[in-house]
PDB file with one MODEL, atoms N, CA, C and O in Angstrom:
MODEL        1
ATOM      1  N   MET A   1     -22.638 125.508 -33.474  1.00  0.00           N
ATOM      2  CA  MET A   1     -22.329 126.834 -32.994  1.00  0.00           C
ATOM      3  C   MET A   1     -22.012 127.783 -34.149  1.00  0.00           C
ATOM      4  O   MET A   1     -22.563 128.882 -34.215  1.00  0.00           O
ATOM      5  N   PHE A   2     -21.121 127.362 -35.068  1.00  0.00           N
ATOM      6  CA  PHE A   2     -20.762 128.191 -36.208  1.00  0.00           C
ATOM      7  C   PHE A   2     -21.285 127.596 -37.502  1.00  0.00           C
ATOM      8  O   PHE A   2     -20.619 127.707 -38.532  1.00  0.00           O
ATOM      9  N   SER A   3     -22.425 126.984 -37.488  1.00  0.00           N
ATOM     10  CA  SER A   3     -22.940 126.369 -38.708  1.00  0.00           C
ATOM     11  C   SER A   3     -23.308 127.453 -39.722  1.00  0.00           C
ATOM     12  O   SER A   3     -23.890 128.480 -39.374  1.00  0.00           O
ATOM     13  N   GLY A   4     -22.960 127.201 -40.966  1.00  0.00           N
ATOM     14  CA  GLY A   4     -23.259 128.140 -42.026  1.00  0.00           C
ATOM     15  C   GLY A   4     -22.251 129.268 -42.155  1.00  0.00           C
ATOM     16  O   GLY A   4     -22.468 130.208 -42.919  1.00  0.00           O
ATOM     17  N   LEU A   5     -21.150 129.185 -41.416  1.00  0.00           N
ATOM     18  CA  LEU A   5     -20.160 130.249 -41.450  1.00  0.00           C
ATOM     19  C   LEU A   5     -19.431 130.296 -42.789  1.00  0.00           C
ATOM     20  O   LEU A   5     -18.910 131.340 -43.179  1.00  0.00           O
ATOM     21  N   GLU A   6     -19.394 129.168 -43.488  1.00  0.00           N
ATOM     22  CA  GLU A   6     -18.671 129.124 -44.746  1.00  0.00           C
ATOM     23  C   GLU A   6     -19.520 129.553 -45.946  1.00  0.00           C
ATOM     24  O   GLU A   6     -19.058 129.453 -47.083  1.00  0.00           O
ATOM     25  N   SER A   7     -20.718 130.015 -45.725  1.00  0.00           N
ATOM     26  CA  SER A   7     -21.554 130.436 -46.845  1.00  0.00           C
ATOM     27  C   SER A   7     -20.983 131.717 -47.468  1.00  0.00           C
ATOM     28  O   SER A   7     -20.363 132.519 -46.769  1.00  0.00           O
ATOM     29  N   PRO A   8     -21.184 131.911 -48.761  1.00  0.00           N
ATOM     30  CA  PRO A   8     -20.612 133.074 -49.453  1.00  0.00           C
ATOM     31  C   PRO A   8     -21.063 134.419 -48.876  1.00  0.00           C
ATOM     32  O   PRO A   8     -20.288 135.375 -48.867  1.00  0.00           O
ATOM     33  N   MET A   9     -22.287 134.502 -48.404  1.00  0.00           N
ATOM     34  CA  MET A   9     -22.784 135.770 -47.858  1.00  0.00           C
ATOM     35  C   MET A   9     -22.032 136.141 -46.582  1.00  0.00           C
ATOM     36  O   MET A   9     -21.697 137.307 -46.374  1.00  0.00           O
ATOM     37  N   HIS A  10     -21.767 135.154 -45.732  1.00  0.00           N
ATOM     38  CA  HIS A  10     -21.025 135.425 -44.500  1.00  0.00           C
ATOM     39  C   HIS A  10     -19.585 135.839 -44.799  1.00  0.00           C
ATOM     40  O   HIS A  10     -19.042 136.731 -44.147  1.00  0.00           O
ATOM     41  N   LEU A  11     -18.976 135.191 -45.781  1.00  0.00           N
ATOM     42  CA  LEU A  11     -17.613 135.552 -46.152  1.00  0.00           C
ATOM     43  C   LEU A  11     -17.557 136.972 -46.717  1.00  0.00           C
ATOM     44  O   LEU A  11     -16.597 137.700 -46.470  1.00  0.00           O
ATOM     45  N   LEU A  12     -18.566 137.358 -47.460  1.00  0.00           N
ATOM     46  CA  LEU A  12     -18.638 138.710 -48.005  1.00  0.00           C
ATOM     47  C   LEU A  12     -18.741 139.745 -46.880  1.00  0.00           C
ATOM     48  O   LEU A  12     -18.088 140.787 -46.933  1.00  0.00           O
ATOM     49  N   VAL A  13     -19.551 139.461 -45.879  1.00  0.00           N
ATOM     50  CA  VAL A  13     -19.695 140.377 -44.750  1.00  0.00           C
ATOM     51  C   VAL A  13     -18.376 140.504 -43.993  1.00  0.00           C
ATOM     52  O   VAL A  13     -17.985 141.608 -43.614  1.00  0.00           O
ATOM     53  N   VAL A  14     -17.687 139.384 -43.769  1.00  0.00           N
ATOM     54  CA  VAL A  14     -16.397 139.412 -43.084  1.00  0.00           C
ATOM     55  C   VAL A  14     -15.390 140.217 -43.893  1.00  0.00           C
ATOM     56  O   VAL A  14     -14.629 141.000 -43.324  1.00  0.00           O
ATOM     57  N   PHE A  15     -15.374 140.040 -45.200  1.00  0.00           N
ATOM     58  CA  PHE A  15     -14.453 140.781 -46.071  1.00  0.00           C
ATOM     59  C   PHE A  15     -14.736 142.283 -46.026  1.00  0.00           C
ATOM     60  O   PHE A  15     -13.797 143.078 -45.970  1.00  0.00           O
ATOM     61  N   ILE A  16     -15.987 142.680 -46.050  1.00  0.00           N
ATOM     62  CA  ILE A  16     -16.341 144.099 -45.992  1.00  0.00           C
ATOM     63  C   ILE A  16     -15.929 144.708 -44.659  1.00  0.00           C
ATOM     64  O   ILE A  16     -15.430 145.832 -44.619  1.00  0.00           O
ATOM     65  N   ILE A  17     -16.134 143.974 -43.567  1.00  0.00           N
ATOM     66  CA  ILE A  17     -15.722 144.474 -42.251  1.00  0.00           C
ATOM     67  C   ILE A  17     -14.208 144.613 -42.189  1.00  0.00           C
ATOM     68  O   ILE A  17     -13.696 145.582 -41.628  1.00  0.00           O
ATOM     69  N   ALA A  18     -13.488 143.649 -42.763  1.00  0.00           N
ATOM     70  CA  ALA A  18     -12.023 143.715 -42.766  1.00  0.00           C
ATOM     71  C   ALA A  18     -11.548 144.933 -43.553  1.00  0.00           C
ATOM     72  O   ALA A  18     -10.598 145.594 -43.135  1.00  0.00           O
ATOM     73  N   ILE A  19     -12.179 145.242 -44.669  1.00  0.00           N
ATOM     74  CA  ILE A  19     -11.799 146.416 -45.450  1.00  0.00           C
ATOM     75  C   ILE A  19     -12.077 147.689 -44.667  1.00  0.00           C
ATOM     76  O   ILE A  19     -11.274 148.622 -44.701  1.00  0.00           O
ATOM     77  N   LEU A  20     -13.197 147.741 -43.964  1.00  0.00           N
ATOM     78  CA  LEU A  20     -13.515 148.936 -43.189  1.00  0.00           C
ATOM     79  C   LEU A  20     -12.547 149.140 -42.032  1.00  0.00           C
ATOM     80  O   LEU A  20     -12.165 150.272 -41.735  1.00  0.00           O
ATOM     81  N   VAL A  21     -12.148 148.057 -41.379  1.00  0.00           N
ATOM     82  CA  VAL A  21     -11.275 148.164 -40.219  1.00  0.00           C
ATOM     83  C   VAL A  21      -9.832 148.423 -40.637  1.00  0.00           C
ATOM     84  O   VAL A  21      -9.184 149.320 -40.097  1.00  0.00           O
ATOM     85  N   LEU A  22      -9.325 147.649 -41.592  1.00  0.00           N
ATOM     86  CA  LEU A  22      -7.914 147.720 -41.957  1.00  0.00           C
ATOM     87  C   LEU A  22      -7.625 148.704 -43.083  1.00  0.00           C
ATOM     88  O   LEU A  22      -6.535 149.273 -43.147  1.00  0.00           O
ATOM     89  N   GLY A  23      -8.564 148.899 -43.940  1.00  0.00           N
ATOM     90  CA  GLY A  23      -8.331 149.759 -45.100  1.00  0.00           C
ATOM     91  C   GLY A  23      -7.817 148.940 -46.265  1.00  0.00           C
ATOM     92  O   GLY A  23      -7.185 147.905 -46.056  1.00  0.00           O
ATOM     93  N   PRO A  24      -8.072 149.375 -47.476  1.00  0.00           N
ATOM     94  CA  PRO A  24      -7.688 148.589 -48.657  1.00  0.00           C
ATOM     95  C   PRO A  24      -6.178 148.514 -48.875  1.00  0.00           C
ATOM     96  O   PRO A  24      -5.712 147.587 -49.537  1.00  0.00           O
ATOM     97  N   LYS A  25      -5.404 149.449 -48.349  1.00  0.00           N
ATOM     98  CA  LYS A  25      -3.953 149.420 -48.553  1.00  0.00           C
ATOM     99  C   LYS A  25      -3.270 148.424 -47.630  1.00  0.00           C
ATOM    100  O   LYS A  25      -2.273 147.816 -48.020  1.00  0.00           O
ATOM    101  N   LYS A  26      -3.771 148.244 -46.434  1.00  0.00           N
ATOM    102  CA  LYS A  26      -3.118 147.384 -45.452  1.00  0.00           C
ATOM    103  C   LYS A  26      -3.615 145.933 -45.548  1.00  0.00           C
ATOM    104  O   LYS A  26      -2.947 145.026 -45.051  1.00  0.00           O
ATOM    105  N   LEU A  27      -4.747 145.706 -46.163  1.00  0.00           N
ATOM    106  CA  LEU A  27      -5.342 144.371 -46.220  1.00  0.00           C
ATOM    107  C   LEU A  27      -4.455 143.328 -46.898  1.00  0.00           C
ATOM    108  O   LEU A  27      -4.346 142.224 -46.363  1.00  0.00           O
ATOM    109  N   PRO A  28      -3.810 143.601 -48.043  1.00  0.00           N
ATOM    110  CA  PRO A  28      -2.939 142.583 -48.643  1.00  0.00           C
ATOM    111  C   PRO A  28      -1.750 142.210 -47.756  1.00  0.00           C
ATOM    112  O   PRO A  28      -1.343 141.049 -47.717  1.00  0.00           O
ATOM    113  N   GLU A  29      -1.203 143.182 -47.055  1.00  0.00           N
ATOM    114  CA  GLU A  29      -0.081 142.915 -46.155  1.00  0.00           C
ATOM    115  C   GLU A  29      -0.512 141.989 -45.011  1.00  0.00           C
ATOM    116  O   GLU A  29       0.223 141.076 -44.636  1.00  0.00           O
ATOM    117  N   VAL A  30      -1.686 142.228 -44.472  1.00  0.00           N
ATOM    118  CA  VAL A  30      -2.203 141.386 -43.394  1.00  0.00           C
ATOM    119  C   VAL A  30      -2.476 139.982 -43.913  1.00  0.00           C
ATOM    120  O   VAL A  30      -2.210 139.004 -43.214  1.00  0.00           O
ATOM    121  N   GLY A  31      -2.999 139.866 -45.116  1.00  0.00           N
ATOM    122  CA  GLY A  31      -3.254 138.556 -45.714  1.00  0.00           C
ATOM    123  C   GLY A  31      -1.983 137.759 -45.932  1.00  0.00           C
ATOM    124  O   GLY A  31      -1.939 136.558 -45.667  1.00  0.00           O
ATOM    125  N   ARG A  32      -0.945 138.434 -46.418  1.00  0.00           N
ATOM    126  CA  ARG A  32       0.343 137.753 -46.621  1.00  0.00           C
ATOM    127  C   ARG A  32       0.930 137.267 -45.314  1.00  0.00           C
ATOM    128  O   ARG A  32       1.405 136.134 -45.233  1.00  0.00           O
ATOM    129  N   SER A  33       0.906 138.105 -44.287  1.00  0.00           N
ATOM    130  CA  SER A  33       1.494 137.701 -43.008  1.00  0.00           C
ATOM    131  C   SER A  33       0.677 136.591 -42.355  1.00  0.00           C
ATOM    132  O   SER A  33       1.240 135.707 -41.709  1.00  0.00           O
ATOM    133  N   LEU A  34      -0.625 136.628 -42.513  1.00  0.00           N
ATOM    134  CA  LEU A  34      -1.470 135.559 -41.975  1.00  0.00           C
ATOM    135  C   LEU A  34      -1.202 134.250 -42.704  1.00  0.00           C
ATOM    136  O   LEU A  34      -1.091 133.202 -42.069  1.00  0.00           O
ATOM    137  N   GLY A  35      -1.096 134.295 -44.016  1.00  0.00           N
ATOM    138  CA  GLY A  35      -0.788 133.098 -44.796  1.00  0.00           C
ATOM    139  C   GLY A  35       0.575 132.528 -44.456  1.00  0.00           C
ATOM    140  O   GLY A  35       0.742 131.312 -44.362  1.00  0.00           O
ATOM    141  N   SER A  36       1.541 133.401 -44.272  1.00  0.00           N
ATOM    142  CA  SER A  36       2.886 132.957 -43.902  1.00  0.00           C
ATOM    143  C   SER A  36       2.883 132.294 -42.532  1.00  0.00           C
ATOM    144  O   SER A  36       3.544 131.274 -42.333  1.00  0.00           O
ATOM    145  N   GLY A  37       2.157 132.856 -41.604  1.00  0.00           N
ATOM    146  CA  GLY A  37       2.064 132.274 -40.267  1.00  0.00           C
ATOM    147  C   GLY A  37       1.401 130.914 -40.272  1.00  0.00           C
ATOM    148  O   GLY A  37       1.851 130.001 -39.579  1.00  0.00           O
ATOM    149  N   ILE A  38       0.333 130.766 -41.046  1.00  0.00           N
ATOM    150  CA  ILE A  38      -0.353 129.477 -41.144  1.00  0.00           C
ATOM    151  C   ILE A  38       0.558 128.443 -41.789  1.00  0.00           C
ATOM    152  O   ILE A  38       0.600 127.294 -41.349  1.00  0.00           O
ATOM    153  N   ARG A  39       1.294 128.844 -42.840  1.00  0.00           N
ATOM    154  CA  ARG A  39       2.211 127.940 -43.515  1.00  0.00           C
ATOM    155  C   ARG A  39       3.317 127.469 -42.573  1.00  0.00           C
ATOM    156  O   ARG A  39       3.656 126.286 -42.570  1.00  0.00           O
ATOM    157  N   GLN A  40       3.884 128.371 -41.777  1.00  0.00           N
ATOM    158  CA  GLN A  40       4.926 128.012 -40.820  1.00  0.00           C
ATOM    159  C   GLN A  40       4.377 127.086 -39.739  1.00  0.00           C
ATOM    160  O   GLN A  40       5.063 126.158 -39.310  1.00  0.00           O
ATOM    161  N   PHE A  41       3.165 127.328 -39.305  1.00  0.00           N
ATOM    162  CA  PHE A  41       2.545 126.487 -38.287  1.00  0.00           C
ATOM    163  C   PHE A  41       2.338 125.069 -38.817  1.00  0.00           C
ATOM    164  O   PHE A  41       2.634 124.097 -38.122  1.00  0.00           O
ATOM    165  N   LYS A  42       1.832 124.948 -40.044  1.00  0.00           N
ATOM    166  CA  LYS A  42       1.635 123.628 -40.643  1.00  0.00           C
ATOM    167  C   LYS A  42       2.953 122.896 -40.822  1.00  0.00           C
ATOM    168  O   LYS A  42       3.045 121.698 -40.553  1.00  0.00           O
ATOM    169  N   ASP A  43       3.978 123.615 -41.276  1.00  0.00           N
ATOM    170  CA  ASP A  43       5.291 123.002 -41.459  1.00  0.00           C
ATOM    171  C   ASP A  43       5.866 122.515 -40.135  1.00  0.00           C
ATOM    172  O   ASP A  43       6.490 121.455 -40.085  1.00  0.00           O
ATOM    173  N   SER A  44       5.665 123.269 -39.072  1.00  0.00           N
ATOM    174  CA  SER A  44       6.200 122.841 -37.783  1.00  0.00           C
ATOM    175  C   SER A  44       5.445 121.629 -37.250  1.00  0.00           C
ATOM    176  O   SER A  44       6.034 120.786 -36.572  1.00  0.00           O
ATOM    177  N   LEU A  45       4.160 121.529 -37.544  1.00  0.00           N
ATOM    178  CA  LEU A  45       3.396 120.356 -37.119  1.00  0.00           C
ATOM    179  C   LEU A  45       3.834 119.103 -37.864  1.00  0.00           C
ATOM    180  O   LEU A  45       3.885 118.016 -37.290  1.00  0.00           O
ATOM    181  N   GLU A  46       4.150 119.261 -39.153  1.00  0.00           N
ATOM    182  CA  GLU A  46       4.559 118.128 -39.975  1.00  0.00           C
ATOM    183  C   GLU A  46       6.038 117.793 -39.803  1.00  0.00           C
ATOM    184  O   GLU A  46       6.486 116.732 -40.237  1.00  0.00           O
ATOM    185  N   GLY A  47       6.787 118.675 -39.183  1.00  0.00           N
ATOM    186  CA  GLY A  47       8.211 118.448 -38.999  1.00  0.00           C
ATOM    187  C   GLY A  47       9.037 118.835 -40.201  1.00  0.00           C
ATOM    188  O   GLY A  47      10.201 118.446 -40.298  1.00  0.00           O
ATOM    189  N   ASN A  48       8.472 119.582 -41.109  1.00  0.00           N
ATOM    190  CA  ASN A  48       9.193 120.035 -42.308  1.00  0.00           C
ATOM    191  C   ASN A  48       9.805 121.395 -42.034  1.00  0.00           C
ATOM    192  O   ASN A  48       9.201 122.428 -42.322  1.00  0.00           O
ATOM    193  N   GLU A  49      10.987 121.390 -41.483  1.00  0.00           N
ATOM    194  CA  GLU A  49      11.653 122.661 -41.226  1.00  0.00           C
ATOM    195  C   GLU A  49      12.614 122.963 -42.361  1.00  0.00           C
ATOM    196  O   GLU A  49      13.416 122.116 -42.752  1.00  0.00           O
ATOM    197  N   LYS A  50      12.529 124.157 -42.876  1.00  0.00           N
ATOM    198  CA  LYS A  50      13.409 124.558 -43.968  1.00  0.00           C
ATOM    199  C   LYS A  50      14.783 124.864 -43.383  1.00  0.00           C
ATOM    200  O   LYS A  50      14.884 125.502 -42.335  1.00  0.00           O
ATOM    201  N   PRO A  51      15.831 124.417 -44.048  1.00  0.00           N
ATOM    202  CA  PRO A  51      17.165 124.771 -43.560  1.00  0.00           C
ATOM    203  C   PRO A  51      17.417 126.254 -43.750  1.00  0.00           C
ATOM    204  O   PRO A  51      16.895 126.870 -44.679  1.00  0.00           O
ATOM    205  N   SER A  52      18.210 126.815 -42.874  1.00  0.00           N
ATOM    206  CA  SER A  52      18.498 128.241 -42.991  1.00  0.00           C
ATOM    207  C   SER A  52      19.277 128.491 -44.275  1.00  0.00           C
ATOM    208  O   SER A  52      19.950 127.600 -44.793  1.00  0.00           O
ATOM    209  N   LYS A  53      19.180 129.680 -44.764  1.00  0.00           N
ATOM    210  CA  LYS A  53      19.852 130.015 -46.020  1.00  0.00           C
ATOM    211  C   LYS A  53      21.355 129.917 -45.822  1.00  0.00           C
ATOM    212  O   LYS A  53      21.938 130.616 -44.994  1.00  0.00           O
ATOM    213  N   GLU A  54      21.951 129.057 -46.581  1.00  0.00           N
ATOM    214  CA  GLU A  54      23.389 128.880 -46.503  1.00  0.00           C
ATOM    215  C   GLU A  54      24.049 129.722 -47.585  1.00  0.00           C
ATOM    216  O   GLU A  54      23.508 129.904 -48.676  1.00  0.00           O
ATOM    217  N   VAL A  55      25.197 130.217 -47.264  1.00  0.00           N
ATOM    218  CA  VAL A  55      25.946 131.010 -48.232  1.00  0.00           C
ATOM    219  C   VAL A  55      26.495 130.054 -49.274  1.00  0.00           C
ATOM    220  O   VAL A  55      27.192 129.091 -48.957  1.00  0.00           O
ATOM    221  N   GLU A  56      26.163 130.344 -50.530  1.00  0.00           N
ATOM    222  CA  GLU A  56      26.636 129.472 -51.602  1.00  0.00           C
ATOM    223  C   GLU A  56      28.096 129.733 -51.875  1.00  0.00           C
ATOM    224  O   GLU A  56      28.528 130.877 -52.015  1.00  0.00           O
ATOM    225  N   LYS A  57      28.851 128.648 -51.948  1.00  0.00           N
ATOM    226  CA  LYS A  57      30.274 128.767 -52.228  1.00  0.00           C
ATOM    227  C   LYS A  57      30.468 128.697 -53.741  1.00  0.00           C
ATOM    228  O   LYS A  57      29.998 127.776 -54.408  1.00  0.00           O
ATOM    229  N   THR A  58      31.162 129.684 -54.249  1.00  0.00           N
ATOM    230  CA  THR A  58      31.429 129.694 -55.695  1.00  0.00           C
ATOM    231  C   THR A  58      32.852 129.220 -55.930  1.00  0.00           C
ATOM    232  O   THR A  58      33.759 129.525 -55.156  1.00  0.00           O
ATOM    233  N   ASP A  59      33.034 128.472 -57.003  1.00  0.00           N
ATOM    234  CA  ASP A  59      34.380 127.990 -57.363  1.00  0.00           C
ATOM    235  C   ASP A  59      35.159 129.137 -57.967  1.00  0.00           C
ATOM    236  O   ASP A  59      34.759 129.732 -58.967  1.00  0.00           O
ATOM    237  N   GLN A  60      36.264 129.426 -57.343  1.00  0.00           N
ATOM    238  CA  GLN A  60      37.106 130.499 -57.856  1.00  0.00           C
ATOM    239  C   GLN A  60      38.311 129.885 -58.562  1.00  0.00           C
ATOM    240  O   GLN A  60      38.978 129.007 -58.014  1.00  0.00           O
ATOM    241  N   PRO A  61      38.584 130.344 -59.762  1.00  0.00           N
ATOM    242  CA  PRO A  61      39.753 129.802 -60.458  1.00  0.00           C
ATOM    243  C   PRO A  61      41.029 130.211 -59.733  1.00  0.00           C
ATOM    244  O   PRO A  61      41.142 131.320 -59.209  1.00  0.00           O
ATOM    245  N   GLY A  62      41.982 129.289 -59.719  1.00  0.00           N
ATOM    246  CA  GLY A  62      43.168 129.767 -59.127  1.00  0.00           C
ATOM    247  C   GLY A  62      44.039 128.813 -58.546  1.00  0.00           C
ATOM    248  O   GLY A  62      45.089 129.178 -58.016  1.00  0.00           O
TER     249      GLY A  62
ENDMDL
END
């Protein structure tokens, strides 16, 4: 069904369409959010959940 979709010419066409639709300024932001979403999805499948940011306790003299 999607044979040959990974060829460089097809990727170039997809990239050009993405630039036309989103614009060159918004494209990096969309790429970052898409990458972050994929990374979170993979981590949840593997069971690798990052602990929430804990407040670091500093030793105070006294």
